C-alpha positions as CSV (number, residue, x, y, z in Angstrom):
1,M,59.9,126.6,212.5
2,A,60.4,130.3,212.5
3,R,62.6,132.0,215.4
4,G,61.0,134.2,218.0
5,P,61.8,137.6,218.9
6,D,64.5,138.0,221.6
7,V,64.7,140.4,224.2
8,G,66.6,142.3,222.4
9,D,63.7,142.4,219.5
10,L,61.2,144.3,222.2
11,L,63.1,146.9,223.4
12,D,64.1,150.0,221.6
13,P,67.7,151.4,222.9
14,N,66.5,155.0,222.3
15,A,63.5,155.0,224.1
16,P,62.7,157.1,227.0
17,G,62.1,155.8,230.8
18,P,63.5,155.8,234.1
19,V,66.6,153.9,235.2
20,V,66.6,151.8,238.0
21,T,69.4,149.3,239.9
22,G,68.3,146.3,240.5
23,V,70.1,142.6,241.0
24,V,70.8,139.8,238.3
25,V,69.0,137.0,239.7
26,R,69.3,134.1,237.2
27,R,71.1,134.2,233.4
28,I,70.3,131.6,230.4
29,S,72.4,131.9,227.4
30,N,72.1,135.5,226.9
31,V,69.7,136.8,228.8
32,F,69.6,137.9,232.2
33,W,67.1,138.2,234.6
34,V,66.7,141.2,237.0
35,R,65.0,142.0,240.0
36,A,64.5,145.3,240.7
37,P,61.7,148.2,241.2
38,G,58.4,147.7,239.4
39,A,58.2,150.5,236.0
40,A,55.3,152.1,237.2
41,A,55.3,155.3,238.9
42,G,56.0,155.3,242.5
43,T,55.8,151.7,242.9
44,T,58.0,149.4,245.4
45,A,56.7,146.3,244.2
46,E,60.2,144.5,243.0
47,T,59.6,143.0,239.1
48,E,62.2,140.5,237.5
49,Y,62.5,141.6,234.1
50,A,64.2,139.8,231.1
51,C,67.1,141.8,230.2
52,S,69.2,141.9,227.2
53,L,72.8,144.2,227.2
54,R,73.2,147.4,225.8
55,A,75.2,146.8,221.8
56,R,78.6,148.2,223.3
57,M,78.2,146.1,226.2
58,R,78.1,142.9,223.9
59,K,81.0,144.1,221.8
60,E,83.2,144.6,224.5
61,Q,82.1,141.3,225.9
62,I,81.5,142.4,229.4
63,D,81.2,139.9,232.6
64,I,78.0,139.4,234.5
65,R,77.0,137.0,236.9
66,V,74.4,136.2,239.2
67,G,74.5,138.7,241.9
68,D,76.1,141.3,240.0
69,R,74.2,145.1,240.8
70,V,73.4,146.8,237.3
71,R,71.8,149.8,236.2
72,I,68.7,149.0,233.9
73,S,66.6,151.0,231.4
74,N,64.0,151.1,228.8
75,L,61.6,149.4,231.3
76,D,58.7,147.8,229.2
77,G,56.2,146.7,232.2
78,V,53.6,144.8,229.4
79,N,56.1,142.3,228.1
80,V,58.2,142.6,231.2
81,T,61.6,143.7,229.3
82,A,64.9,145.9,229.6
83,L,68.2,146.7,228.8
84,I,71.3,146.6,231.1
85,T,73.2,149.8,230.6
86,E,75.7,149.5,233.6
87,V,77.5,146.9,235.8
88,L,78.4,148.6,239.4
89,E,81.4,147.7,241.0
90,R,81.3,144.0,242.8
91,T,82.5,144.3,246.6
92,N,83.4,140.1,245.7
93,T,83.0,137.5,243.4
94,L,82.9,133.2,244.2
95,P,84.5,131.6,241.1
96,R,82.7,127.8,241.9
97,P,79.5,128.6,241.9
98,P,79.9,132.2,239.8
99,I,78.1,134.4,242.0
100,A,78.8,138.2,243.0
101,N,78.3,140.3,246.0
102,V,78.0,137.5,248.5
103,D,77.3,138.3,251.7
104,Q,77.3,135.0,253.3
105,V,77.5,131.2,253.0
106,I,75.4,128.8,254.1
107,V,77.0,125.4,254.6
108,V,73.8,122.6,254.4
109,F,74.5,119.2,255.4
110,A,72.2,116.3,256.3
111,A,72.0,114.9,259.8
112,S,71.6,110.9,258.1
113,Q,71.1,110.1,254.3
114,P,73.4,111.2,253.0
115,E,75.5,110.5,256.3
116,F,77.7,113.1,257.9
117,S,81.2,113.7,257.0
118,S,82.8,116.2,259.1
119,H,86.0,115.9,256.9
120,L,83.9,117.3,254.5
121,L,82.4,120.0,256.2
122,D,85.3,120.9,257.2
123,R,86.3,121.3,253.2
124,F,83.6,123.4,252.7
125,L,84.5,125.6,256.0
126,V,87.6,126.5,254.7
127,L,87.0,127.3,251.4
128,I,84.6,130.0,252.4
129,Q,87.4,131.1,255.2
130,M,90.0,131.3,251.3
131,S,86.9,133.8,250.3
132,G,86.9,135.7,252.8
133,L,83.1,135.0,253.7
134,P,81.7,134.5,256.9
135,A,79.8,130.7,257.1
136,A,77.0,129.0,259.2
137,V,76.3,125.4,259.5
138,V,72.7,124.2,259.0
139,I,72.3,120.5,260.0
140,N,68.9,119.2,257.9
141,K,67.0,116.2,258.6
142,R,67.1,116.6,262.3
143,D,64.1,114.4,262.3
144,L,66.3,111.2,261.2
145,V,68.8,111.2,264.0
146,S,68.3,111.4,268.2
147,E,68.8,114.6,269.9
148,D,72.2,113.2,271.5
149,S,73.4,112.3,268.0
150,L,72.7,115.8,266.4
151,S,74.3,117.4,269.5
152,A,77.5,115.3,269.1
153,L,77.7,116.5,265.6
154,V,77.2,120.1,265.9
155,G,78.7,120.9,269.4
156,S,82.3,121.6,268.2
157,Y,81.2,123.6,265.3
158,R,78.8,125.8,267.8
159,A,81.8,126.2,270.1
160,L,84.2,127.7,267.3
161,G,81.5,130.3,267.0
162,Y,79.7,129.2,263.9
163,P,76.4,130.3,263.7
164,V,74.9,126.5,263.7
165,M,71.1,125.6,263.1
166,A,69.3,122.3,263.2
167,T,66.7,122.1,260.5
168,S,63.8,119.5,259.0
169,A,62.5,120.9,255.7
170,R,60.2,117.8,255.3
171,Q,58.6,118.6,258.7
172,G,58.2,122.2,258.3
173,D,61.0,122.8,261.2
174,V,62.6,126.1,259.2
175,E,61.7,129.5,261.2
176,G,64.6,129.4,262.4
177,L,66.4,130.4,258.7
178,V,64.8,133.7,258.3
179,S,66.4,135.7,260.7
180,L,69.9,134.6,258.8
181,L,68.4,135.1,255.3
182,A,67.1,139.0,255.9
183,G,68.7,141.7,254.0
184,K,71.5,139.4,253.1
185,V,72.9,137.8,249.8
186,T,73.3,134.0,250.8
187,V,74.6,131.2,249.1
188,F,73.3,127.6,250.1
189,A,76.2,125.5,249.9
190,G,76.9,121.6,250.6
191,P,76.9,118.1,249.0
192,S,73.9,117.1,246.7
193,G,71.0,115.4,248.5
194,V,71.2,117.2,251.9
195,G,68.1,119.0,251.2
196,K,69.4,122.4,250.5
197,S,66.1,122.8,247.7
198,S,64.0,121.1,250.5
199,L,64.6,124.0,252.9
200,L,64.1,126.9,250.2
201,N,60.9,124.8,249.7
202,A,59.7,125.1,253.0
203,L,60.6,128.5,252.8
204,D,58.5,129.6,250.3
205,P,56.4,126.6,248.6
206,R,56.2,128.9,245.6
207,L,59.6,128.6,244.7
208,S,58.5,124.8,243.6
209,L,62.4,123.7,243.1
210,K,63.3,120.5,241.8
211,E,64.0,118.5,244.8
212,G,66.6,115.8,244.8
213,E,66.5,112.1,246.2
214,V,69.7,109.8,247.8
215,S,71.1,107.0,245.6
216,S,70.8,104.2,247.4
217,R,73.3,102.3,246.2
218,L,76.0,105.0,247.0
219,G,74.8,107.2,249.7
220,T,75.4,110.4,248.0
221,G,72.5,112.8,246.5
222,R,71.9,113.6,243.0
223,H,72.6,117.1,241.4
224,T,69.0,118.7,240.7
225,T,70.1,122.1,241.0
226,T,72.4,123.0,237.4
227,F,72.8,126.4,237.8
228,A,73.3,129.0,240.1
229,S,70.0,131.2,240.8
230,L,68.8,133.5,243.1
231,H,65.5,133.7,244.9
232,A,63.8,136.0,246.8
233,I,63.1,134.5,250.5
234,G,62.6,136.1,254.2
235,G,63.9,139.6,253.1
236,G,67.1,138.2,251.4
237,L,68.5,136.7,248.3
238,V,69.5,133.0,248.1
239,A,71.4,131.3,246.0
240,D,70.7,127.4,245.2
241,T,73.6,126.0,244.0
242,P,74.9,123.0,242.2
243,G,76.1,120.3,244.8
244,Y,79.8,119.7,244.2
245,S,81.2,115.8,244.6
246,H,84.9,117.3,244.3
247,L,86.2,120.5,245.8
248,E,89.6,121.6,245.3
249,F,91.4,123.8,246.9
250,P,93.0,126.6,245.7
251,D,97.1,128.0,245.3
252,W,97.5,128.3,249.0
253,P,100.6,128.7,251.3
254,P,100.5,125.2,253.2
255,E,102.4,127.2,256.6
256,E,99.2,129.4,255.9
257,L,96.3,126.6,256.2
258,G,96.4,127.0,260.5
259,W,95.0,130.4,260.0
260,L,92.0,129.1,258.5
261,F,91.4,126.9,261.7
262,P,89.8,129.0,264.5
263,E,90.9,127.2,267.3
264,M,94.8,127.4,265.8
265,V,94.4,131.0,265.5
266,P,95.6,132.4,269.1
267,W,98.5,129.8,269.2
268,I,99.8,130.0,265.7
269,P,101.7,133.6,266.9
270,R,103.1,131.6,270.0
271,C,105.0,128.9,267.5
272,P,108.9,129.2,267.8
273,L,109.3,128.6,263.9
274,S,107.5,131.7,261.8
275,K,106.5,129.5,258.8
276,C,105.1,126.4,261.2
277,Q,102.9,124.0,259.9
278,H,102.2,122.4,263.4
279,D,102.4,119.0,262.0
280,S,105.9,117.7,263.1
281,E,107.9,120.4,264.0
282,P,109.1,120.6,267.6
283,D,107.2,123.1,270.3
284,C,104.7,123.8,268.8
285,A,102.0,125.6,270.4
286,V,99.6,124.7,268.5
287,K,99.6,121.1,269.0
288,D,100.8,121.5,272.8
289,R,98.2,124.4,274.0
290,A,95.5,124.2,271.3
291,E,91.9,122.3,272.3
292,I,91.4,120.9,268.7
293,A,88.8,118.2,268.5
294,P,90.3,114.8,266.6
295,T,88.3,115.0,263.9
296,R,89.1,118.5,263.3
297,F,92.9,117.9,263.7
298,E,92.6,115.2,260.9
299,S,91.0,117.2,258.8
300,Y,94.3,119.9,259.3
301,L,96.5,117.0,258.6
302,R,94.8,115.6,255.8
303,F,94.3,119.0,254.2
304,L,98.1,120.3,254.7
305,D,99.1,117.1,252.8
306,E,97.4,118.0,249.9
307,L,98.1,121.4,250.0
308,R,101.9,120.2,250.2
309,R,101.6,118.2,247.0
310,A,100.3,120.8,245.3
311,H,102.9,123.2,246.3
312,D,105.3,120.5,245.0
313,R,103.5,119.7,241.8
314,A,103.5,123.7,240.8
315,M,107.8,123.7,242.1
316,S,108.1,120.9,239.8
317,S,106.5,122.6,237.1
318,T,108.2,126.1,237.6
319,T,111.5,123.6,237.3
320,K,110.7,122.3,233.9
321,V,109.7,125.4,232.6
322,E,113.1,126.9,233.7
323,S,115.2,124.0,232.3
324,A,113.6,124.9,228.9
325,T,114.6,128.6,228.6
326,K,117.9,129.8,228.5
327,M,120.1,133.8,228.8
328,T,121.6,135.5,226.5
329,G,123.4,138.6,226.6
330,G,123.8,140.6,229.8
331,G,122.7,143.8,231.4
332,E,119.9,145.4,229.9
333,S,120.3,143.6,226.5
334,A,119.6,140.4,228.7
335,R,116.7,138.3,226.8
336,R,115.2,134.2,228.0
337,L,115.1,132.0,224.7
338,V,113.3,128.8,224.9
339,R,115.8,125.9,224.2
340,I,115.5,123.9,221.4
341,D,116.1,120.3,222.3
342,A,118.8,118.4,219.6
343,D,115.7,117.3,217.6
344,Q,114.4,120.1,216.7
345,R,117.6,121.5,216.0
346,E,118.3,118.9,213.6
347,D,114.7,119.5,212.0
348,S,115.8,123.4,211.7
349,R,119.3,122.3,210.0
350,R,118.0,119.6,207.3
351,V,115.0,122.3,206.2
352,T,117.9,124.7,205.7
353,R,119.9,122.1,204.0
354,Q,116.9,121.0,202.0
355,R,116.4,124.8,200.9
356,L,119.7,125.5,199.7
357,A,119.8,122.8,197.4
358,E,116.9,123.6,196.0
359,L,118.5,127.6,195.6
360,A,121.7,126.0,194.5
361,A,119.9,123.9,191.6
362,K,117.8,127.1,190.8
363,A,121.1,129.4,190.5
364,A,122.6,126.3,188.0
365,S,119.6,127.0,185.9
366,G,119.8,130.4,186.2
367,E,116.2,130.2,187.3
368,L,116.8,132.0,190.7
369,D,115.6,135.6,191.2
370,E,116.3,138.5,193.8
371,E,113.2,137.9,195.8
372,E,114.5,134.6,196.6
373,L,117.5,135.8,197.6
374,D,115.5,137.9,200.0
375,D,113.7,135.8,201.6
376,M,116.9,133.5,201.9
377,A,118.7,136.5,203.7
378,T,115.5,137.0,206.2
């Protein structure tokens, strides 16, 4: 089958035209879709252009992510293609999913089906705090539980100052979400099967995003979003990200975990120990005076143990690396060398002895030349 032209084949890099700024809304292979003002003069309508990179950028392997603000030229209104000429400076970036210039993260959980987990929600909120982004909480499928049960789920998080909203994508009860989305780049995060794609479809049925179902055997959602993409919804851009079953914390000092729990923050400076971990230390102001929901403190202790174990593994690995090296010389001439164990030294000596025997045999027969002697010397 003959290969069709790619985006780059349709573009003339020397063609004149306006340069406009847009946002990368999705990427598939080496094609980037950029949402930007239309090519027609004076238009305010936005268009999604299929873009390739300028040759220099491809050669330099410039990293481009969904959410990046870019400048594009060679706008072709017929083929709806363009050429990315520059990537503007990022304000932030999320490593997973790889999205740039995010304004907020909305954590979506289900009131039921799959079962609500406060510890998993706490993990998402802590991870978002680690990234330095503001978070909001949306509890979807509110129609599956009573109002009293719903209040019990969200009450503690609303009291902590998180924006909390209850929705039902199935019943179309999503209007309140629009006010959170306007003018922002928002990431929808949360477990699979909670209805992230369903919420976006309810906000804009034209999206027709694939909606997941819940595994009856495991009670968990099936992944339906396989790559991150941005959708224009409610006056902003929203990313429906792949759901994750495993969420690992980055390298983070255990004694700083408490700063990621808003209810602990006012009391941390009052702890007598500067690196208090608010666990077994005496006279801990956080344990004695902070008002922490039991489930939240249980989450804290779980995460603290996880960070401690990760810290211990990292220290153990560092010790092994240090023990595998040695210092030679002193002062400015000091060098760090890799230690060679006994087996490696014996192998090196064996090879040297074998080489010397070969040279001795050649010398006896008169076949040894100066180049081999030079090689041996080096």
